[in-house]
Every structure is written in structure tokens, then in C-alpha cells.
NUPAVO-966422 format. One line per 4 residues: number of its first residue (from 1); for each residue z, y, x of N, C-alpha, C, O. Coordinates in pm, whole numbers, plus 50000, padded with zeros to 5 digits. Each point is the difference from the previous one (the first is absolute). Layout:
// NUPAVO-966422
NUM) Z Y X Z Y X Z Y X Z Y X | ...
***
This chain:
// NUPAVO-966422
1) 78407 16147 81062 49966 50142 49985 50130 50082 49991 50088 49968 49919 | 49923 50134 50161 50121 50082 50002 49976 50134 49932 49887 50047 49989 | 50223 50013 49965 49991 50130 49933 50020 50110 50104 50102 50068 50001 | 49800 49949 50084 50011 50099 50107 49956 50137 49953 49902 50013 49926
5) 50170 50089 50118 49970 50137 49960 49874 50049 50072 49986 49982 50120 | 49925 50078 49805 49871 50043 50055 50015 50099 50115 49928 49992 50099 | 50166 50102 49888 50015 50101 50105 50046 49939 50132 49980 50058 50106 | 50084 49823 49887 50041 49930 50122 49886 49916 50057 49998 49968 50119
9) 49908 49997 49795 49886 49918 50043 49892 50084 50069 49925 49950 50084 | 50068 50177 49879 49894 50086 50056 50008 50010 50153 49897 49984 50065 | 50220 50042 49995 50005 50007 50148 49958 49868 50066 49939 50001 50107 | 50093 49886 49829 49960 49871 50055 49848 49985 49997 49940 49948 50094
13) 49999 50099 49799 49854 49995 49988 49934 50089 50104 49901 49961 50061 | 50155 50158 49960 49945 50091 50101 50009 49937 50139 49907 50010 50080 | 50205 49925 49947 50015 49929 50127 49897 49889 50014 49949 49976 50109 | 50022 49957 49781 49897 49894 50000 49863 50058 50036 49926 49941 50078
17) 50041 50176 49866 49872 50065 50031 49992 50036 50148 49895 49986 50063 | 50216 50060 49991 50003 50039 50141 49976 49879 50090 49929 50011 50101 | 50129 49875 49864 49979 49880 50082 49857 49950 49990 49951 49931 50089 | 49981 50103 49801 49861 49960 49982 49903 50095 50071 49879 49978 49999
21) 50175 50129 50062 49915 50092 50075 49922 50097 49913 49898 50054 50044 | 50149 49969 49833 49931 50098 49915 50015 50139 50060 50100 50030 50065 | 49801 50055 49913 50000 50133 50061 50114 50086 49944 50041 49980 49886 | 50010 50115 50194 50109 50087 49952 49963 50075 49872 50085 50018 49912
25) 49790 50027 50077 49959 50074 49880 50001 49911 49876 50036 50044 49891 | 49925 49829 50126 50003 49905 49888 50144 49974 49957 50030 49999 49880 | 50058 49980 50216 50140 49974 49969 50063 50120 49929 50076 49984 49905 | 49892 50136 50143 50053 50122 49938 49954 50011 49855 50078 50036 49912
29) 49794 49934 50064 49945 50008 49864 50063 49895 49909 50035 50029 49886 | 49980 49847 50165 50061 49894 49920 50144 50036 49962 50042 49979 49887 | 50031 50075 50209 50139 50037 49972 50006 50105 49888 50078 49987 49906 | 49839 50117 50106 50001 50107 49899 49959 49947 49863 50061 50036 49899
33) 49838 49879 50097 49952 49945 49871 50108 49913 49935 50021 50007 49879 | 50046 49912 50201 50101 49909 49945 50128 50073 49962 50068 49962 49905 | 49964 50144 50168 50115 50082 49960 49973 50064 49864 50090 50016 49918 | 49783 50022 50060 49960 50058 49871 50014 49895 49889 50045 50031 49890
37) 49916 49844 50139 50015 49891 49903 50147 49977 49969 50038 49988 49883 | 50045 50005 50221 50143 49973 49978 50065 50110 49917 50084 49971 49914 | 49878 50153 50110 50054 50111 49921 49961 49985 49853 50081 50026 49910 | 49796 49931 50067 49952 49978 49863 50078 49886 49934 50038 50011 49883
41) 49986 49881 50190 50069 49884 49944 50146 50030 49968 50054 49949 49902 | 50009 50133 50180 50140 50039 49975 50011 50069 49864 50096 49980 49926 | 49805 50103 50043 50000 50069 49870 49983 49903 49884 50034 50032 49886 | 49915 49850 50143 49986 49894 49898 50115 49900 50009 49996 49894 49938
45) 50107 50143 50141 50119 49916 50016 49966 49864 50061 50058 49898 49964 | 49846 50104 50129 49963 49878 50071 50036 50020 50148 49942 50083 50069 | 50154 49839 49978 50048 50018 50137 49976 49880 50089 49988 50015 50122 | 50004 49865 49821 49984 49879 50080 49859 49943 49985 49932 50024 49900
49) 50026 49902 50200 49862 49948 50004 49970 49910 49881 49889 50003 49947 | 50208 49917 50012 49976 49903 49892 49986 50067 49863 49957 49935 49905 | 50078 50192 50084 49989 50070 49872 49859 50054 49974 49967 50036 49886 | 49952 49970 50217 49871 50068 49987 49898 49913 49928 49980 49884 50035
53) 49956 50174 49865 49898 49931 49922 49865 50065 50024 49991 50111 50053 | 49905 49819 49907 49865 50054 50013 49987 50133 49926 49934 50092 50047 | 50131 49917 49837 49989 50122 49920 50063 50120 50071 49959 50114 49977 | 50140 49862 50109 50062 50110 50076 49901 50059 50100 49989 50122 50014
57) 49938 49791 50054 49904 50047 50100 49881 50065 49931 49945 50097 50051 | 50014 49850 49835 49892 50062 49924 50043 50138 49950 49919 50093 49996 | 50206 49919 49965 50051 50131 49955 50003 50099 50116 49970 50118 49982 | 50065 49834 50139 49998 50084 50120 49858 50050 50026 49978 50119 50023
61) 49926 49790 49972 49859 50037 50020 49956 50105 49897 49940 50101 50036 | 50090 49874 49838 49954 50089 49893 50069 50137 50006 49941 50102 49965 | 50184 49899 50080 50072 50127 50015 49936 50085 50110 49985 50121 49985 | 49978 49814 50124 49933 50073 50109 49870 50060 49952 49968 50115 50031
65) 49956 49809 49894 49872 50050 49947 50023 50118 49906 49923 50096 50001 | 50183 49897 49918 50030 50110 49907 50046 50125 50073 49992 50111 49947 | 50058 49869 50177 50044 50113 50081 49886 50058 50085 50023 50080 50092 | 49856 49879 49876 49877 50054 50062 49976 49952 50143 49922 50061 50073
69) 50143 49829 49967 49960 49936 50125 49860 49944 49980 49968 49951 49892 | 49950 50055 50210 49865 49943 49988 50008 49849 49992 50098 49939 50045 | 49799 50001 49898 49995 49854 49991 50006 49937 50138 50061 49895 50018 | 49876 50169 50080 50002 49949 50137 50141 50000 50056 50042 49903 50063
73) 50032 50207 49915 50138 50008 50050 50090 49897 49933 50083 49937 50065 | 49899 50046 49805 50081 49903 49926 49969 49859 50049 50091 49917 50016 | 49783 50055 50008 49959 49868 50049 50062 49973 50137 50044 49888 50028 | 49959 50215 50057 50062 49983 50132 50149 49971 49986 50052 49912 50069
77) 50016 50159 49842 50143 49976 49978 50023 49860 49945 50098 49933 50035 | 49812 50024 49878 50012 49866 49942 49980 49892 50107 50062 49894 49992 | 49854 50133 50106 49984 49906 50111 50131 49982 50075 50037 49888 50037 | 50034 50223 49983 50130 49993 50068 50099 49917 49917 50074 49918 50054
81) 49925 50104 49816 50090 49926 49911 49970 49851 50004 50091 49917 50010 | 49781 50048 49982 49960 49859 50001 50037 49933 50133 50044 49885 50003 | 49936 50188 50106 50036 49945 50132 50151 49976 50009 50044 49899 50055 | 50033 50192 49890 50146 49988 49999 50044 49876 49923 50086 49925 50047
85) 49858 50054 49835 50042 49886 49919 49949 49867 50056 50064 49897 49982 | 49821 50105 50084 49956 49878 50069 50098 49962 50111 50029 49883 50023 | 50023 50221 50045 50101 49978 50104 50126 49936 49939 50057 49908 50059 | 49985 50139 49824 50119 49945 49935 49979 49854 49962 50094 49921 50003
89) 49783 50044 49961 49969 49860 49968 50008 49916 50127 50059 49892 50001 | 49879 50158 50106 49999 49928 50128 50142 49975 50052 50030 49894 50055 | 50056 50206 49926 50138 49989 50045 50090 49924 49902 50120 49986 50022 | 49819 49964 49867 50071 49922 49897 50110 50081 49931 50098 49945 49951
93) 49881 50186 50048 50092 50086 49925 49963 49998 49852 50086 50012 49913 | 49784 49972 50061 49950 49983 49864 49920 49871 49992 49942 49955 50098 | 50056 49985 49782 49920 49880 49980 49869 50029 49927 49909 49918 50001 | 50083 50199 49937 49875 50042 49934 49973 50146 50032 50092 50079 50022
97) 49781 49955 49980 49957 50134 50043 49962 50086 49880 49896 49976 49938 | 50188 50123 50027 49970 50083 49884 49882 50095 50019 49949 50056 49903 | 50008 49961 50222 49889 50094 50026 49865 49931 50006 49896 50066 50002 | 50103 49800 50001 49878 49925 50028 49886 50032 49905 49885 50015 50042
101) 50145 49997 49829 49895 50020 49899 49987 50145 49955 49930 50028 49903 | 50136 50063 50166 49989 50142 49965 49864 50051 50049 49968 49990 50119 | 49953 50065 49790 49864 50044 50033 50001 50137 50066 50079 50088 49966 | 49831 49927 50131 49981 50131 50062 49924 50092 49905 49918 49953 49922
105) 50109 50178 50083 49919 50093 49918 49856 50001 50049 49974 49980 50118 | 49935 50042 49791 49859 50002 50036 49969 50126 50081 50033 50111 49960 | 49904 49868 50154 49968 50111 50090 49851 50027 49996 49918 49911 50023 | 50048 50212 49948 49860 50041 50004 49968 50044 50142 50053 50099 50050
109) 49861 49825 50014 49968 50028 50140 49927 50133 50014 49900 50026 49932 | 50151 50058 50156 49936 50129 50026 49931 49994 50135 50048 49935 50094 | 49840 50132 49915 49929 50004 50128 50083 50078 50102 50056 50105 49968 | 49953 49845 50154 50072 50074 50104 49935 50137 50023 49881 50019 49971
113) 50196 50074 50080 49948 50134 50029 49992 50021 50150 50075 49941 50077 | 49832 50143 49963 49989 50034 50142 49964 50147 50015 49938 50059 49912 | 50102 49998 50200 49977 50142 50026 49861 50021 50057 49949 49917 50076 | 49991 50193 49888 49873 50039 50060 50029 50061 50138 50114 50039 50025
117) 49787 49969 50064 50024 50064 50131 50057 50141 49986 50085 50041 50080 | 49868 50034 49821 50052 50136 49981 50148 49997 49964 50077 50086 50043 | 49961 49815 49876 50140 49992 49956 50092 49956 50113 50108 50057 50016 | 49853 49843 50063 50093 49961 50106 50001 50100 50115 50097 50005 50076
121) 49798 50075 49938 50004 50109 50097 50095 50111 49953 50071 50060 50080 | 49928 49965 49789 50092 50099 49943 50146 49955 50021 50087 50082 50029 | 49936 49790 49956 50135 49945 50022 50041 50018 50147 50114 50038 50029 | 49794 49935 50060 50028 50020 50143 50038 50146 50029 50093 50026 50076
125) 49835 50066 49864 50026 50143 50024 50141 50039 49957 50068 50076 50068 | 49974 49871 49817 50130 50037 49945 50115 49940 50081 50106 50061 50012 | 49873 49819 50043 50108 49927 50065 50005 50022 50152 50089 49947 50066 | 49818 50127 49989 49986 50005 50146 50124 50050 50074 50019 49966 50117
129) 50066 50114 49819 50119 50050 50067 50117 49902 49995 50101 50018 50068 | 49885 49878 49852 50102 49895 49992 49945 49881 50079 49935 49912 49942 | 50091 50083 50188 49937 49902 50087 50035 49856 49965 49919 49910 50020 | 50199 50069 49928 50040 49864 49964 49919 49947 49882 49942 49892 50008
133) 50052 50183 49883 49926 49955 49883 49849 50007 50025 49923 49919 49946 | 50034 50177 50136 49859 50006 50039 49959 49871 50071 49890 49949 49978 | 50199 50000 50108 49971 49875 50072 49996 49882 49904 49917 49910 50015 | 50173 50089 49887 50000 49892 49901 49870 49999 49922 49937 49895 49983
137) 50022 50222 49970 49877 50011 49921 49879 49958 50083 49914 49926 49952 | 50080 50121 50171 49886 49967 50087 49997 49850 50030 49893 49939 50005 | 50224 50003 50014 50007 49858 50029 49947 49917 49883 49926 49903 50021 | 50111 50134 49858 49953 49925 49882 49850 50020 49980 49927 49905 49972
141) 50027 50219 50043 49857 50030 49983 49912 49929 50102 49887 49961 49970 | 50164 50021 50151 49919 49944 50108 50020 49850 50021 49920 49936 50069 | 50184 50007 49872 50026 49857 50018 50016 49922 49870 49991 49877 50000 | 50034 50194 49889 50018 49932 49872 50133 49929 49985 50013 49910 49917
145) 50087 50128 50162 50131 49935 49991 50065 50025 49864 49976 50104 49937 | 50104 49802 50019 50084 50019 49883 50116 50092 50040 50038 50005 50117 | 50018 50066 49785 50108 50093 50030 50121 49927 50057 50069 50052 50088 | 49959 49827 49863 50112 49922 50053 49976 49960 50146 50094 49993 50079
149) 49780 49980 49954 49967 49964 50139 50017 50119 50093 50044 49985 50114 | 49922 50134 49837 50020 50121 50079 50150 50021 50027 50040 50030 50112 | 50041 49955 49783 50144 50022 50014 50063 49900 50097 50099 50032 50066 | 49845 49848 49943 50058 49895 50084 49942 49993 50140 50037 49913 50079
153) 49871 50179 49954 49941 50000 50134 50105 50033 50106 50080 50091 49984 | 49917 49832 50124 50090 50025 50112 49920 50049 50120 49879 49978 50009 | 50187 50089 50081 49932 50056 50116 49931 49892 50084 49896 50025 50061 | 50163 49856 49941 49939 49890 50076 49869 49952 49938 49921 49931 50065
157) 50055 50106 49807 49878 49957 49931 49882 50090 50032 49885 49966 49972 | 50142 50149 50087 49897 50100 50023 49944 49992 50142 50075 50011 50097 | 49795 49969 49913 49929 49997 50128 49898 50114 50002 49984 50071 49901 | 49948 49946 50212 49904 50109 50013 49885 49989 49900 49957 50100 49943
161) 49994 49779 50038 49880 49984 49916 50021 49909 49881 49904 49966 49930 | 50220 49994 50044 50024 49912 49886 50146 50010 49955 50087 50047 50073 | 49934 49906 49806 50135 49995 49946 50022 49860 49943 49913 49945 49932 | 50204 49998 50096 50030 49864 49954 50089 50006 49877 50101 50071 49998
165) 49861 49855 49898 50083 49987 49882 50067 49864 50008 49934 49897 49993 | 50197 50104 50023 50072 49875 50013 49999 49924 49867 49992 50061 49893 | 50017 49808 50116 49998 49918 49879 50122 50032 49913 50109 50028 50050 | 49871 49967 49818 50110 50022 49906 49963 49932 49868 49882 49990 49965
169) 50220 49965 49963 49978 49932 49873 49889 49895 50017 50012 49908 50081 | 49879 50107 49841 49889 49904 50011 49886 50055 50085 49893 49938 50007 | 50129 50176 50056 49894 50063 50080 50010 49956 50147 50105 50016 50062 | 49787 49928 49992 50002 49963 50143 49987 50124 50088 49961 50106 49953
173) 50072 49878 50173 49983 50110 50095 49852 50035 50012 49914 49912 49996 | 50056 50218 50019 49862 50041 50021 49997 50123 50091 50097 50074 50009 | 49790 49944 50057 49982 50113 50091 49887 50087 49948 49894 49949 49962 | 50127 50183 50036 49904 50094 49943 49957 50100 50107 50085 50054 50071
177) 49785 49970 49943 49954 50102 50095 50057 50137 49965 50011 50036 49883 | 50025 50039 50219 50056 50133 49982 49900 50100 50057 49979 50006 50121 | 49959 50072 49791 49897 50093 50048 50061 50130 50050 50122 50020 49993 | 49793 50068 50057 50046 50123 50066 50080 50092 49907 50107 50045 50040
181) 49846 49984 49837 50078 50090 49914 50140 49946 49970 50097 50076 49999 | 49914 49793 49976 50131 49941 49972 50090 50007 50122 50118 50034 49990 | 49826 49933 50126 50079 50002 50124 50046 50142 50034 50115 50019 50041 | 49798 50079 49941 50038 50138 50029 50111 50049 49907 50093 50068 50044
185) 49897 49897 49828 50103 50041 49904 50134 49936 50034 50104 50065 49991 | 49894 49807 50047 50123 49932 50039 50059 50060 50127 50122 50021 50008 | 49795 50008 50089 50048 50059 50125 50067 50136 49977 50103 50030 50060 | 49837 50050 49852 50057 50131 49970 50137 49987 49935 50092 50076 50030
189) 49921 49828 49880 50130 49978 49935 50103 49947 50099 50115 50045 50001 | 49845 49860 50083 50095 49938 50092 50057 50099 50101 50110 49979 50052 | 49817 50128 49976 50051 50103 50091 50124 50068 49941 50088 50045 50074 | 49917 49963 49793 50109 50070 49932 50095 49905 49928 50095 50045 49935
193) 49882 49825 50076 50085 49901 49933 50143 50014 50049 50023 50008 50120 | 50077 49994 49789 50141 50012 50041 50039 49886 50095 49955 49887 49984 | 50128 50144 50113 50049 49897 50091 50096 49909 49924 50097 50046 49940 | 49875 49826 50063 50080 49903 49925 49981 49862 50059 49899 49973 50066
197) 50198 49941 49911 49990 49861 50044 49917 49915 49903 49971 49884 50027 | 49992 50176 49861 49922 49924 49900 49867 49957 50058 49931 50080 50064 | 50030 49794 49916 49872 49953 50051 49881 50044 49915 49885 49986 50040 | 50144 50068 49842 49893 50037 49907 49931 50129 50042 50063 50091 50054
201) 49808 49915 49922 49922 50118 50038 50038 50120 49915 50027 50109 50052 | 49976 49871 49818 50026 50113 49909 50147 50003 49961 50051 49909 49936 | 50016 50200 50105 50144 50013 49975 50028 50137 49937 49919 50092 50006 | 50198 49917 49934 50043 50126 49939 50054 50093 50108 50004 49964 50118
205) 50039 50154 49843 50052 50097 50097 50126 49950 50070 50030 50040 50112 | 50045 49871 49819 50122 49946 50063 49974 49868 50071 50094 49931 50039 | 49778 50034 49977 49964 49883 50079 49999 49868 49925 49983 49895 50062 | 50036 50108 49807 50000 49878 49920 49857 49965 49958 49916 50089 49984
209) 50055 49780 49997 49866 49962 49955 49962 50072 49871 50082 50011 49909 | 49796 50037 50084 49954 50074 49882 49968 49902 49889 49916 49912 50016 | 50151 50103 49871 49984 49907 49888 49866 50019 49931 49944 50110 50000 | 50005 49784 49940 49873 50005 49928 50003 50107 49892 49904 50075 49983
213) 50206 49932 49944 50008 50097 49889 49991 50144 50051 49945 50087 49932 | 50108 49938 50189 49993 50135 50056 49860 50033 50048 49954 50114 49986 | 49977 49787 50071 49861 50020 50040 49915 50029 49878 49919 50093 50000 | 50101 49827 49895 49921 50017 49877 50024 50138 49940 49906 50068 49958
217) 50220 49973 50037 50035 50130 49940 49937 50114 50079 49950 50096 49941 | 50052 49894 50191 49944 50105 50085 49849 50011 49981 49946 50110 49988 | 49985 49776 50009 49855 50004 49981 49964 50051 49862 49904 50075 49983 | 50173 49884 49916 49976 50051 49864 50013 50151 49997 49923 50069 49933
221) 50176 49983 50142 50022 50145 50003 49880 50071 50063 49956 50104 49950 | 49991 49841 50159 49886 50063 50065 49871 49985 49919 49913 50086 50004 | 50076 49805 49923 49884 49985 49911 50003 50106 49890 49897 50054 49961 | 50223 49973 49989 50014 50105 49898 49962 50136 50058 49933 50080 49935
225) 50111 49946 50188 49969 50127 50064 49850 50017 50023 49947 50111 49993 | 49986 49779 50036 49855 50007 50025 49918 49985 49873 49878 49985 50005 | 50192 50018 49880 49937 49996 49867 49922 49872 49977 49894 50001 49938 | 50161 49888 50111 49943 49868 49971 50112 49909 49951 50011 49884 50042
229) 50072 50169 49868 50119 49928 49954 49968 49877 49916 50090 49923 49967 | 49783 50059 49996 49963 49882 49923 50002 49874 50086 49992 49888 49949 | 50017 50131 50183 49998 49886 50092 50140 49963 50047 50095 50077 49983 | 49916 49802 50075 50126 49954 50058 49974 49948 50141 49885 49991 50043
233) 50222 49974 50027 49986 49951 50137 49914 49873 50005 49929 49977 50097 | 50079 49939 49798 49920 49877 49998 49850 50029 50000 49921 49918 50046 | 50042 50199 49902 49858 50037 49994 49945 50032 50139 49878 49998 50020 | 50209 50031 50075 49954 50022 50138 49948 49869 50059 49899 49999 50071
237) 50170 49893 49900 49956 49868 50046 49866 49962 49935 49911 49947 50066 | 50078 50082 49804 49873 49974 49931 49888 50083 50061 49887 49953 50013 | 50145 50170 50024 49900 50088 50062 49948 49939 50130 49880 50003 50027 | 50210 49942 50053 49961 49932 50124 49902 49886 49971 49897 49987 50067
241) 50135 49932 49835 49915 49885 49966 49863 50045 49952 49897 49949 50046 | 50101 50148 49863 49874 50047 49942 49911 50065 50106 49880 49972 50006 | 50179 50113 50078 49920 50069 50102 49942 49902 50102 49889 50020 50049 | 50184 49875 49981 49949 49900 50094 49891 49915 49938 49904 49963 50068
245) 50108 50006 49804 49892 49927 49932 49874 50086 49995 49889 49950 50020 | 50128 50178 49952 49885 50091 49997 49934 50011 50137 49880 50021 50011 | 50201 49963 50094 49947 50011 50136 49937 49871 50050 49948 49994 50112 | 50055 49901 49805 49935 49875 50037 50084 49907 50086 49946 49920 50077
249) 50187 50092 49911 50088 49913 50079 49996 49858 49945 49995 49980 49878 | 50008 49922 50210 49999 49859 49963 50116 49969 49906 50114 50039 50025 | 49857 49890 49867 50100 49975 49895 50115 49913 50052 50116 50025 49966 | 49852 49875 50114 50105 49912 50054 50093 50079 50092 50122 49985 49992
253) 49822 50097 50095 50080 50083 50089 50092 50091 49920 50119 50009 50029 | 49826 50058 49871 50078 50094 49920 50112 49928 49927 50112 50050 49992 | 49859 49833 49954 50101 49922 49930 50115 49962 50092 50117 50005 49959 | 49851 49959 50164 50104 49965 50098 50083 50121 50039 50122 49990 50015
257) 49813 50123 50001 50069 50123 50042 50102 50044 49895 50113 50035 50034 | 49848 49964 49839 50090 50049 49894 50100 49894 49954 50091 50030 49923 | 49892 49845 50123 50097 49897 49967 49983 49938 49864 50098 49954 49939 | 49777 50043 50010 49976 49931 49874 50003 49850 50023 49942 49950 50097
261) 50126 49977 49817 50009 49855 50016 49867 49932 49965 49968 49894 50055 | 49957 50165 49855 49873 49942 49958 49887 50101 50019 50017 50120 49976 | 49869 49831 50068 49884 50086 50018 49956 50060 49867 49947 50111 49996 | 50074 49816 49896 49961 50048 49867 50073 50128 49963 49947 50082 49924
265) 50174 49936 50128 50076 50123 49973 49926 50120 50059 49989 50105 49936 | 49962 49880 50186 49926 50109 50066 49866 50022 49930 49955 50114 49988 | 49982 49779 49966 49870 50010 49934 50005 50086 49874 49901 50063 49963 | 50216 49940 49973 50013 50079 49876 49979 50149 50024 49965 50074 49908
269) 50056 49969 50216 49985 50142 50031 49853 50042 50019 49970 50118 50008 | 49941 49783 49999 49858 50033 50019 49948 50085 49884 49926 50096 50020 | 50113 49866 49858 49957 50077 49882 50057 50140 50004 49930 50097 49969 | 50197 49915 50069 50063 50132 50009 49929 50088 50101 49983 50120 49979
273) 49974 49819 50131 49931 50074 50106 49851 50018 49971 49928 50067 50075 | 50028 49872 49815 49858 50005 49961 49911 49944 50112 49896 50056 50034 | 50150 49832 50020 49927 49930 50106 49955 49865 49945 50083 49921 49955 | 49788 50053 50048 49947 49875 49944 50015 49884 50099 50034 49889 49960
277) 49941 50136 50165 50008 49896 50102 50089 50048 50116 49978 50109 50053 | 50122 49811 49987 50086 50041 50112 49923 50002 50130 49902 49927 50018 | 50143 50158 50074 49933 50012 50130 50052 49900 50101 50075 49909 49966 | 49886 50110 50159 50038 49908 50107 50063 50072 50120 50025 49937 50103
281) 50001 50194 49884 50056 50075 50112 50139 49947 50038 50078 49960 49913 | 49953 50041 50216 50126 49946 50049 50097 50108 50050 50108 49968 50050 | 49852 50159 49938 50086 50110 50041 50037 50082 49877 49912 50049 49930 | 50218 49965 50045 50045 50069 49880 49957 50146 49998 49983 50064 50104
285) 50001 49987 49775 49959 50140 49983 50112 50094 50039 50118 49965 49991 | 49846 50154 50052 50096 50105 50034 49995 50103 49889 49899 50069 49983 | 50210 49943 49941 50002 50092 49886 50032 50141 50045 50006 50091 49917
***
């Protein structure tokens, strides 16, 4: 076991994640969470991996909770920490894992939220002059894509009647039908898309790929303008799922479209949609 400095180990861990094919958004989140941990440990005069004790990680967790981070956010950060220390064990940098027995904070599960037709129409009205974000919103509402999947879409993935989501992390490749409203919104945006060599569909004014955080911030801003600030971009995906269940779409088809690994995950939305029995329709609803 060597006395390696944590700040020198972090870039090696990030490189390890990249070789494992983890998504860019996951890597970005892990880096930020671990930099936060390292900053906390420096204040406790802990600089090398072998100095870290279970009580240090528990103190990090408890400090985050005292700073009003939600239990869900703290749990996510703790996942990053645990993954990091498992990596150090695998690489034989440590012989024991100080994070192994650190308990996650208890999370009270909240029911997902979804927009009513009146609310997502209000959002459309407010965003209609911003063709780029209008296309993002329409794409999520009509296909149920995750925000990270939208950000990573490339022009080669877009066809007349479907969009391909390339495999990433543990998600296999899948193809999603592209209906008329989504296609029209994309076409309108692409007419004004800045000229750039970037293969990505959604780019900034200087032609760089549009980051997830910027997409999220823009949609949050338009939700506030349309007086539905209680919602987030993730609720657009939930809206897609709920509206399709209400329309009687086949549960297996819907599960495949949204990329759920287990059918039981999709089944949980039946209660939210107030649907007792799933339908058998094979054509997705048009919101």
C-alpha cells in the first residue's frame, strides 16, 4: 500500500471511468463530487489515501446534510465516493475500504411529477421564439428522451421517422419513432443551427456542443416564465410516459422506448397515470 496523494489519484480514476465507457455527464458529476470530498478532507488535514477513515467519509456525508443538500443528492455523492474507493482497492492503492460501511441517508421516495396538457402547452407558447430549446422540449415530450441523451444526439442519429440513441454506459442502442410535431420542431431549429463541424445536433452560438447544464438552465428559465416553476426538465420525460399510458400504449413498447432496464420500472407509472390495466396500442401518443 502506497501513500499516494488523493488529488493525484483523481485524474487516474477519471481516466478509468472513460475507458469503461461511462457517459460524459456521469464522469462530470463524479469529478465534481470527488473534488468536493477532497476539499473537505484537506480541511481535516487528510491528503493521502491511506489516511482516510470511515469517520471522515461519514463526517463528509453529515456535513452535506447539514448544508441542506437533499438526501438524494448526498446519496448520489456517496455513490461516487464509494466507486472511487473501490477503484483504489482494485488498483491495490488501498488494502481496506473506508467507505464500504458508510450508510446512505434515508431517502423518502416522492412521486414523480408530470405536466398537464394545459401546462405543457403554456410552456410551448413561452418558448416558441427560441427554436433550439423549443426543439429540445418537443423532442423530450414526444419521445421521452433523457436530457443527457438529447445533448448527445448527433445528426447521423436523426432520420425522417425515427431517432437512434447510441449505446452508452449500461444502456443498449435503441431506436425511437419520431412523430410529426417532433420532426417539425427539429427541422425548424436545423434551418437556423450555426454552421459548425460539430456532429452534435444541439450546439451553442459558437458551434460547441450544448452542455446538459445549459439545456437544463434554459428549460428551467422558460418554465419559470410560463409560471410552472415547480417542474423540472425531468418532468417532461415523466409527462411523456404518463400520457402514453393514458393513451393505452403497450407497456413493453413504452418500456423499450424510454430505455427502462426492467418492465417493473415502467409499471410503477401506472398508478401515477391512474391506469389500472395497460393498453396494447403500438403507435405512440402525440402530445
